[in-house]
C-alpha positions in Angstrom: -0.8 15.3 1.2 -4.3 14.1 1.8 -5.3 12.3 5.0 -5.9 8.5 4.7 -9.6 9.0 5.1 -9.9 11.8 2.6 -10.7 11.1 -1.1 -7.8 11.6 -3.4 -10.1 13.5 -5.8 -13.1 15.6 -4.6 -15.3 17.5 -7.1 -18.2 19.8 -5.9 -20.6 21.6 -8.1 -18.4 21.6 -11.2 -19.9 23.6 -14.1 -18.2 24.6 -17.3 -19.6 26.4 -20.4 -17.9 27.2 -23.7 -19.7 30.3 -24.9 -23.4 29.7 -24.5 -23.0 25.9 -24.5 -23.2 24.3 -21.0 -20.8 21.3 -21.1 -20.7 20.4 -17.4 -23.9 21.0 -15.3 -23.0 20.3 -11.7 -20.6 17.3 -11.3 -20.2 16.0 -7.7 -17.7 13.2 -7.2 -15.4 11.6 -4.6 -12.7 9.3 -5.8 -10.9 7.0 -3.3 -7.3 5.9 -3.5 -6.9 2.6 -5.4 -10.0 2.8 -7.4 -10.2 2.1 -11.2 -12.9 4.5 -12.4 -14.5 3.8 -15.8 -15.6 7.3 -16.9 -17.9 6.8 -19.8 -20.5 8.8 -21.8 -21.5 9.8 -25.3 -19.4 12.2 -27.4 -19.9 15.7 -26.1 -21.1 14.5 -22.7 -18.3 16.3 -20.9 -15.8 13.4 -20.1 -12.7 15.0 -21.6 -13.6 18.4 -20.3 -13.8 17.0 -16.7 -10.4 15.4 -17.1 -8.8 18.5 -18.6 -10.0 20.7 -15.8 -8.5 18.3 -13.3 -5.3 18.4 -15.2 -5.2 22.2 -15.2 -5.5 22.3 -19.0 -8.8 24.1 -18.9 -9.5 27.0 -16.5 -12.4 29.3 -15.7 -14.9 26.8 -14.2 -17.5 27.0 -11.5 -17.1 24.7 -8.5 -14.4 23.2 -6.4 -11.8 20.5 -7.2 -9.4 19.1 -4.7 -6.7 16.7 -5.7 -4.5 15.2 -2.9 -6.5 17.4 -0.6 -5.4 20.6 -2.2 -7.7 23.0 -4.2 -6.2 23.1 -7.7 -7.4 26.7 -8.3 -4.7 28.0 -5.8 -2.1 28.2 -8.6 0.2 25.5 -7.1 1.0 23.0 -9.9 3.1 20.7 -7.7 0.2 18.1 -7.7 0.9 17.5 -11.5 4.2 15.8 -10.6 2.1 12.9 -9.2 -0.2 12.6 -12.2 0.2 10.6 -15.4 -1.9 11.3 -18.5 -2.6 9.6 -21.8 -4.7 11.9 -24.0 -7.0 10.6 -26.7 -4.9 12.2 -29.3 -1.3 12.6 -28.2 0.9 15.3 -29.5 4.2 13.5 -29.8 7.5 14.9 -31.2 7.9 12.9 -34.4 11.5 14.1 -35.0 12.7 12.8 -31.7 13.8 9.2 -31.1 12.1 7.1 -28.5 15.0 7.7 -26.1 15.0 11.5 -26.6 11.3 11.8 -26.2 11.0 9.6 -23.0 14.1 11.1 -21.3 12.7 14.6 -22.1 9.4 13.7 -20.5 11.2 12.1 -17.5 13.2 15.3 -16.9 10.1 17.4 -17.1 8.8 15.3 -14.2 12.0 15.9 -12.2 13.9 12.7 -12.9 17.5 13.0 -13.8 18.5 11.9 -17.4 20.2 8.6 -16.4 17.3 7.5 -14.2 14.7 8.4 -16.9 16.8 6.6 -19.5 17.1 3.4 -17.5 13.4 3.3 -16.6 12.3 4.1 -20.2 14.6 1.5 -21.7 13.3 -1.2 -19.4 9.7 -0.3 -20.1 10.4 -0.2 -23.9 11.8 -3.7 -23.7 8.7 -5.0 -21.8 6.5 -3.5 -24.5 8.6 -5.1 -27.2 10.0 -1.8 -28.4 13.6 -2.1 -27.5 14.7 -2.3 -31.2 13.2 1.2 -31.9 14.3 3.0 -28.7 16.8 5.0 -30.8 14.6 5.2 -33.9 12.7 8.4 -34.8 9.1 8.3 -33.6 8.0 9.3 -37.1 8.9 5.7 -38.1 6.6 4.2 -35.4 3.3 2.6 -36.2 0.1 3.9 -34.4 0.3 1.1 -31.8 4.0 1.7 -31.2 3.4 5.5 -30.7 0.6 4.6 -28.3 2.9 2.4 -26.2 5.5 5.2 -26.1 2.8 7.6 -24.8 1.7 5.1 -22.2 5.3 4.6 -21.1 5.7 8.4 -20.8 2.7 8.6 -18.5 4.2 6.0 -16.1 7.8 7.3 -15.8 7.1 9.5 -12.7 5.4 6.6 -10.8 2.1 8.6 -10.7 -0.4 8.3 -7.8 -3.3 9.2 -10.3 -3.3 8.0 -13.9 -5.8 9.6 -16.3 -6.3 7.5 -19.4 -8.4 8.7 -22.4 -8.8 5.8 -25.0 -5.3 4.4 -24.0 -5.5 1.2 -26.0 -6.0 2.8 -29.4 -4.1 0.9 -32.1 -2.5 -1.6 -29.7 -2.1 -5.3 -30.4 -4.0 -7.9 -28.3 -1.0 -9.1 -26.3 -0.1 -5.5 -25.3 -3.7 -4.9 -24.3 -3.7 -7.9 -22.0 -0.4 -6.8 -20.4 -1.7 -3.3 -19.9 -4.9 -4.4 -18.3 -2.8 -6.4 -15.8 -0.6 -3.4 -15.2 -3.6 -1.3 -14.3 -4.9 -4.0 -11.9 -1.4 -4.2 -10.3 -1.1 -0.4 -9.9 -4.6 -0.2 -8.3 -3.7 -3.0 -5.9 -0.7 -0.8 -4.8 -3.0 2.1 -4.1 -2.7 4.0 -7.4 -5.9 5.6 -8.7 -6.9 5.2 -12.3 -9.4 7.4 -14.2 -10.2 5.4 -17.4 -12.2 6.9 -20.2 -13.1 4.8 -23.3 -15.9 4.0 -25.8 -15.0 0.3 -25.6 -17.5 -0.8 -23.1 -16.3 -4.4 -22.9 -12.9 -3.3 -21.6 -14.4 -0.7 -19.2 -16.7 -3.4 -17.8 -13.8 -5.8 -17.2 -11.2 -3.5 -15.7 -13.2 -1.0 -13.6 -14.3 -1.5 -10.0 -16.5 1.6 -10.3 -18.2 3.0 -13.4 -19.4 6.6 -13.7 -21.7 7.4 -16.6 -22.0 11.0 -17.6 -24.7 12.2 -20.0 -25.4 15.8 -21.1 -23.0 17.2 -18.5 -24.4 15.3 -15.5 -23.6 12.0 -13.8 -26.5 9.6 -14.5 -25.0 6.4 -13.0 -22.3 5.6 -10.5 -21.4 2.2 -9.0 -19.8 -1.1 -9.7 -20.9 -3.0 -12.9 -22.9 -5.4 -10.8 -24.7 -2.6 -9.0 -25.5 -0.9 -12.3 -26.8 -4.2 -13.7 -29.1 -4.6 -10.7 -30.8 -1.3 -11.5 -31.1 -2.1 -15.2 -32.9 -4.6 -17.4 -29.7 -4.9 -19.5 -27.0 -7.5 -19.0 -24.1 -5.7 -20.6 -22.5 -2.3 -19.9 -23.2 -1.4 -23.5 -26.9 -2.1 -22.9 -26.9 -0.1 -19.7 -25.1 2.8 -21.5 -27.7 2.8 -24.3 -30.6 2.6 -21.8 -29.4 5.5 -19.7 -28.4 7.8 -22.5 -31.6 7.1 -24.4 -29.9 5.8 -27.5 -32.0 2.9 -28.8 -31.9 3.4 -32.5 -28.6 1.7 -33.2 -30.1 -1.4 -34.9 -32.5 0.7 -37.1 -29.6 3.0 -38.1 -27.4 0.1 -38.9 -30.1 -1.5 -41.1 -30.6 1.8 -42.9 -26.8 2.2 -43.5 -26.6 -1.4 -44.9 -29.6 -0.8 -47.2 -28.0 2.4 -48.6 -24.7 0.5 -49.1 -26.5 -2.3 -51.0 -28.5 0.2 -53.0 -31.8 -1.1 -51.7 
């Protein structure tokens, strides 16, 4: 396990190409225990690639990544037992019931069936899903499926939680509860890596925001620090300024004119 003064995640010189396309062009990053990192950037900037490399889902990269003080390229996958992950598009077993799916995930993480069942059932109740615990996931709405995936990522009490658009399809009350859950987890020393296109939520929950553009980190700091360096007052404005995207209003006007047949 890492020393108290050692970052929980260290990335040095991370580069990744797919064929001739360079996706990551030298990412350097230290993440401390208990931080909520808002990891943002345009589509194709390299956000998901960074996360998938850290999770061991993508190999053959250049650079060094240490998680819990251990180099993840050494072939030891034990570190994954202490990680939770909510992907942007979750592959979830539709023919299983909520109970079958969550106990299966719990057992993959090393929990015994009864412990996984008890924890999953309590979490399903708190997310107002107790009535569908024994229903097939194919009958769940998008929001219900998303809650089940979030619950699956928490079963092993992870030290690091990777979240890629985790609130997709969820109702307002559940969003408020989940934001409080993240704050509580961070206060207990858990590290959260949060990636989203919803700038308003990233702005509110993150104590550190990292903006990646064209495979490089172009901003790193608290929202207040980023605001000090920018003429913009919102994270969305800072995002647009730093990524060079300033045509949103013109594009919107053009779309509306086409819709109206002008």
